[in-house]
C-alpha positions in Angstrom: 0.0 0.0 0.0 2.8 2.3 0.6 3.9 1.9 -3.0 0.5 2.7 -4.4 0.1 6.0 -2.8 3.7 7.1 -3.0 4.3 7.1 0.7 7.9 6.5 1.6 8.5 3.7 4.0 9.3 5.0 7.4 12.8 4.6 8.4 13.3 2.9 11.7 16.4 4.1 13.6 18.5 1.3 14.8 19.8 1.7 18.3 23.6 1.2 18.2 26.2 1.2 20.8 27.1 4.7 21.9 30.3 5.9 20.4 31.7 6.9 23.8 32.4 4.6 26.6 30.9 5.4 29.9 33.5 6.1 32.6 32.9 4.6 35.9 34.0 6.7 38.9 36.4 5.2 41.4 34.6 3.4 44.2 36.7 5.1 46.8 34.9 8.4 46.1 31.6 7.0 47.5 31.4 7.2 51.3 28.3 5.0 51.4 30.4 1.9 50.5 32.6 2.4 53.5 32.2 1.2 57.1 31.6 4.1 59.5 34.7 3.1 61.5 36.8 3.8 58.4 35.3 7.2 58.0 36.0 8.0 61.7 39.6 7.0 61.3 40.1 9.4 58.4 38.5 12.3 60.2 40.1 11.6 63.6 43.7 12.0 62.4 44.7 15.5 63.3 45.8 17.5 60.3 49.3 18.9 60.5 49.2 22.5 61.3 50.3 24.6 58.4 50.8 27.6 60.6 54.4 28.5 60.9 56.0 30.1 63.9 57.6 33.5 63.4 61.1 32.0 63.6 60.3 29.3 61.0 58.9 32.1 58.8 62.1 34.1 59.1 64.3 31.0 58.5 62.4 30.0 55.4 63.1 33.3 53.6 65.6 33.2 50.7 68.3 35.4 52.2 70.7 34.7 49.4 68.2 36.2 46.9 67.5 39.1 49.2 71.2 39.8 49.5 71.7 39.4 45.7 69.0 42.0 45.1 70.4 44.4 47.8 73.9 44.1 46.5 72.9 44.8 42.9 70.6 47.7 43.7 72.5 49.5 46.5 75.9 49.3 44.7 77.7 49.9 48.0 79.5 47.2 50.1 78.9 49.3 53.3 75.2 48.6 52.9 75.8 44.9 53.5 76.5 45.6 57.1 73.3 47.6 57.4 71.3 44.7 55.8 72.9 42.2 58.3 72.0 44.5 61.2 68.4 44.8 60.0 68.2 41.0 59.7 69.6 40.5 63.2 67.0 43.0 64.6 64.2 41.1 62.9 65.4 37.9 64.6 65.8 39.6 67.9 62.2 40.9 67.7 61.0 37.3 67.1 63.0 36.1 70.1 61.6 39.0 72.2 58.0 37.9 71.3 58.9 34.2 72.0 60.4 35.2 75.3 57.3 37.1 76.3 55.2 34.1 75.4 57.4 31.9 77.5 57.3 34.3 80.4 53.5 34.3 80.3 53.4 30.4 80.3 55.9 30.3 83.2 53.8 32.8 85.2 50.7 30.8 84.6 52.4 27.6 85.7 53.8 29.2 88.8 50.3 30.4 89.7 49.2 26.8 89.9 52.3 25.5 91.8 50.9 25.6 95.3 51.4 23.6 98.5 47.8 22.6 98.2 48.5 21.0 94.7 51.5 19.1 96.2 49.4 17.8 99.1 46.5 16.6 96.9 48.5 15.0 94.0 52.2 14.5 94.1 52.3 13.1 90.6 50.5 16.1 89.2 52.8 18.4 91.1 55.8 16.6 89.7 54.4 17.0 86.1 53.9 20.7 86.7 57.4 21.1 88.0 58.8 19.2 85.1 56.8 21.5 82.7 58.2 24.5 84.5 61.8 23.2 84.2 61.3 22.6 80.4 60.0 26.1 79.9 62.9 27.6 81.9 65.4 25.7 79.8 63.6 26.9 76.7 63.8 30.4 78.0 67.5 30.1 78.7 68.1 28.8 75.1 66.0 31.6 73.7 68.0 34.3 75.6 71.3 32.8 74.3 69.9 32.7 70.7 68.8 36.3 71.0 72.3 37.4 72.1 74.0 35.3 69.4 71.7 36.9 66.7 73.6 40.2 66.9 76.9 38.6 66.0 75.5 36.4 63.3 75.7 33.1 65.2 73.2 30.5 66.4 70.0 29.9 64.4 70.7 33.1 62.4 74.1 31.9 61.1 73.0 30.2 57.9 70.7 33.1 56.8 73.4 35.5 57.8 76.0 33.8 55.6 73.5 33.4 52.7 72.7 37.1 52.8 76.5 38.0 52.7 77.1 35.5 49.8 74.1 36.9 47.9 75.1 40.5 48.5 78.6 39.9 47.2 77.3 38.1 44.1 74.9 41.0 43.4 77.6 43.6 43.9 79.9 41.6 41.7 77.2 41.3 39.0 76.7 45.1 39.1 80.4 45.7 38.7 80.8 43.2 35.8 77.9 44.9 34.0 79.3 48.3 34.6 82.8 47.4 33.4 81.7 45.1 30.5 78.8 47.0 29.1 79.5 50.7 29.8 80.7 52.6 26.9 84.3 53.5 26.9 85.7 56.5 25.2 88.3 55.9 22.6 90.6 58.4 21.1 
């Protein structure tokens, strides 16, 4: 009948395999498939603190690059000593802040060191005394580091030497550029 009336036969579309393959996500992404104890293990591990102390922040600076820049820009070797003094002062300020924090902790612990505490719990009293001794030792070390900072020794020694090395390289680079690329007058 379709031929009689000139009706075209309807084309049936064949369903074929899709040209792309379906990607299956990794099963580890789904929390539902895990036991609750596994999830608690993951969340109970304390994350490492990314917060740096002021001292770590100072020690992590690239003092050689800072010295290189200063040596190239200032073009004066006497400025190196000024840069080293500024660096030592920054370290001393950090030590002052750390010492203030230690003094606060020591004062707090001494507040709680009473005869009453010793009578009630000898072990707790011993722990508090031990903590106090540790803080006093830390304070002594911090005072020594603060004094050593002014002469470029202690924790500051490596940054101090890096700055000097960088400054000298920067100054040398400036001198080489000046000598090599500056126009010279010829007769």
